[in-house]
N, C-alpha and C positions, 0 to 999 in steps of 0.2 A: 812223368814214362814209364813206358808198363818194365822195364830191368825193374828201375827205382823201387814199384812194387811188388816186384818179385821179393824182392829183398824183405821188406817189410810184411808182406805173407807168410815166408817162410817159415817161420816159429808158428803160425795158426796153422797148418797142415796144408797149407796149398806149394802147387809145383807147375812150373812152364813143364809145357809140352810143346809145344811148339813158338813161333816168333809172334803170334798172335793171344797166343793162349793160357790164361794161368788155371790151371781146375782144383779143388778143393777136393784131395783126397777121401773124403766121409761120401762124397758124393758116387763116386765111381761103383758100378754095376756091375761089368763085364769090361773084361779085356782080352781083344783078340789079336791075334798075331797075323799080323800083315806082311807085302810085302818088303822083302831093300829091308828086314832085319826095324819096321817100322811098326808100330800097333795101333792101335783101335782103340779108344775109351769108351762105352756104353756108359750115360750118365740119369745117374734118376731123374724122376722131372723133364725130359729134355728126347724131343725124340727124333734128336739128326747124332751123328760118330763125328768124332774128336781124333784127328790124329798126333799120334805122338812121333814128331821127324826124327829121322835120325838122330840129330846135335841131340836131341836132349833122349835119350832112349835111355842113355845110362845114370844119369840123372836121377831120371824115373822110378828107375827099377831099386835105385838106392832107398830112394825115396819109400818104396813101398816093401824095404827089406827081401826083395825077388832076384 
């Protein structure tokens, strides 16, 4: 399950950003402010953007010391 994987990968620099994605913090190329306190992430070598949902913004910002 994704929540189990999240716990295992947290110490290795991965963070959950919404109910479907866990991202590697080292692969983030750009953080874009988005509507409703959400964020969009552009990742290296990935053509699409991934949304950080409102439920995960606080945890994400804490992980990147923002």
